[in-house]
C-alpha positions in Angstrom: -8.0 1.8 -20.4 -5.5 0.7 -22.9 -2.8 3.1 -21.5 -3.0 1.7 -18.0 -3.8 5.0 -16.3 -7.1 3.9 -15.0 -7.3 0.2 -14.3 -10.6 0.3 -12.5 -12.0 -1.8 -9.7 -11.2 -5.4 -8.9 -14.4 -6.5 -10.7 -13.1 -4.8 -13.9 -15.5 -1.9 -13.8 -14.4 1.8 -14.1 -17.4 3.5 -12.4 -16.6 7.0 -13.9 -19.4 8.7 -11.8 -18.0 7.6 -8.5 -16.2 10.0 -6.2 -12.4 9.6 -5.9 -10.3 9.3 -2.8 -7.0 11.0 -2.2 -5.1 7.7 -2.5 -6.9 6.8 -5.7 -6.1 10.2 -7.2 -2.5 9.7 -6.2 -2.3 6.4 -8.1 -3.9 7.9 -11.2 -1.6 11.0 -11.2 1.4 8.8 -10.6 0.4 6.8 -13.7 -0.2 9.9 -15.7 3.2 11.2 -14.9 4.8 7.9 -15.9 2.8 7.9 -19.1 4.0 11.4 -19.9 7.6 10.4 -19.2 7.8 12.6 -16.0 10.1 11.1 -13.5 8.8 11.5 -9.9 11.3 11.6 -7.1 11.9 8.2 -5.4 9.8 8.1 -2.3 11.1 7.3 1.2 8.9 6.6 4.2 5.7 8.6 4.2 5.5 10.7 7.3 1.8 11.3 8.0 0.1 10.6 11.2 -2.3 8.3 9.4 0.2 6.6 7.1 -1.0 3.1 8.2 -4.4 3.9 6.6 -2.9 4.3 3.1 -3.8 1.2 1.0 -0.9 -0.9 0.0 -1.7 -0.4 -3.7 -1.4 3.4 -3.3 1.6 3.6 -0.9 4.4 3.8 -3.5 2.4 6.5 -5.5 1.9 8.5 -2.4 5.6 8.3 -1.5 6.7 9.3 -5.0 4.2 12.2 -5.3 4.9 13.5 -1.8 8.7 13.4 -2.4 8.1 15.2 -5.7 6.0 17.8 -4.0 3.0 17.0 -6.2 1.0 15.9 -3.1 1.0 17.1 0.4 -0.7 16.3 3.6 -3.5 18.0 5.4 -2.8 20.9 7.9 -3.2 18.4 10.8 -0.4 16.1 9.6 -2.7 13.5 8.1 -2.8 12.4 4.5 -6.5 11.4 4.8 -6.2 8.7 2.1 -9.9 7.7 2.2 -11.2 11.3 2.1 -12.6 12.6 -1.1 -10.5 14.9 -3.2 -11.5 18.5 -2.9 -11.9 20.7 -5.9 -8.8 22.7 -4.8 -6.8 19.6 -4.4 -7.9 18.3 -7.8 -7.0 21.6 -9.4 -3.5 21.5 -7.8 -2.9 18.0 -9.1 -3.9 18.8 -12.6 -1.9 22.0 -12.6 1.3 20.4 -11.1 1.0 17.4 -13.5 0.5 19.6 -16.5 3.5 21.8 -15.8 6.0 19.3 -14.4 
């Protein structure tokens, strides 16, 4: 997209009907917040039991959104970066982003 919010896959495709992972959603929400001029808190180290599984491209977004309390981990202490976003998690992201 022209606004840089959704850059797509390495092959240049967007694939709008694909499911979205938690780490992909973090990147998109981080970009939406920047686009809207919302300053997220600078992120420190991410403290999740599966932090090493967060993709490099998503790590800074996860750090910022976690520090800003836009994102949180799972009840078991994981972030679950590759898991699909649930409807409840998506609703929270939209709500928090809209009212930040």
